[in-house]
N, C-alpha and C positions, 0 to 999 in steps of 0.2 A: 331055649325058650319053649314053653308049652305050646302045643298046637292050637289050643283054644285061644290063648292070648295072641298068637300070631294072626289067627283068623280075624279076631276082633280088630286088631290094628290095621289089617288090610281093608276090612269093611269100612273103618273110619276114614282111612285115606281116600278111598273111592268116594265116600259121601262128601268129604271136605272139598275135593277137587270138583265133583259134580255140581255142588251148590254154588261154588265160585263161578264156574262156567255158565251155569243157568242164570246167575245174576248178571254176568257181563254180556252174555250173548242171547239169552232167552232159552226157554226149554226146547222149543221146536228146532232151533238151529244148532243145538248142542248134541252131537252124535256120541254114541258109545265109544267110537274110535277116538274122538277128541278127548274124552274123559280119560281113556286109558293111556293116551299119549302123555297127558299131564302127569299121570301116576307112574309111568314107566313100567306098568304091569301089562300082562297079556289080556286080550279080550276074553280068553277062557277064564281068567281069574274073576272077571266081572260076572260072567254067567255062572260061575261056581257059587257066588254069594247072592246074586240077584237074578230074578227071572227076566226083568226088562227094566229100562229106565223109567217106565211108568210107576214103578214102586216108589219113586221119589216124589211123586205128585201128592199133594195134600188136599 
């Protein structure tokens, strides 16, 4: 698998799980730890792709 594709799939997984948790629990009560537990990825993976969870706010 190409690295770019793998990176995009990882980012999409994080986004999908984050938005599900935001919807279920609210933005403030959803921690990065909770998001990463749902994805089974490391916290380092999150910070590799995103600066903070605030990047999900619109």
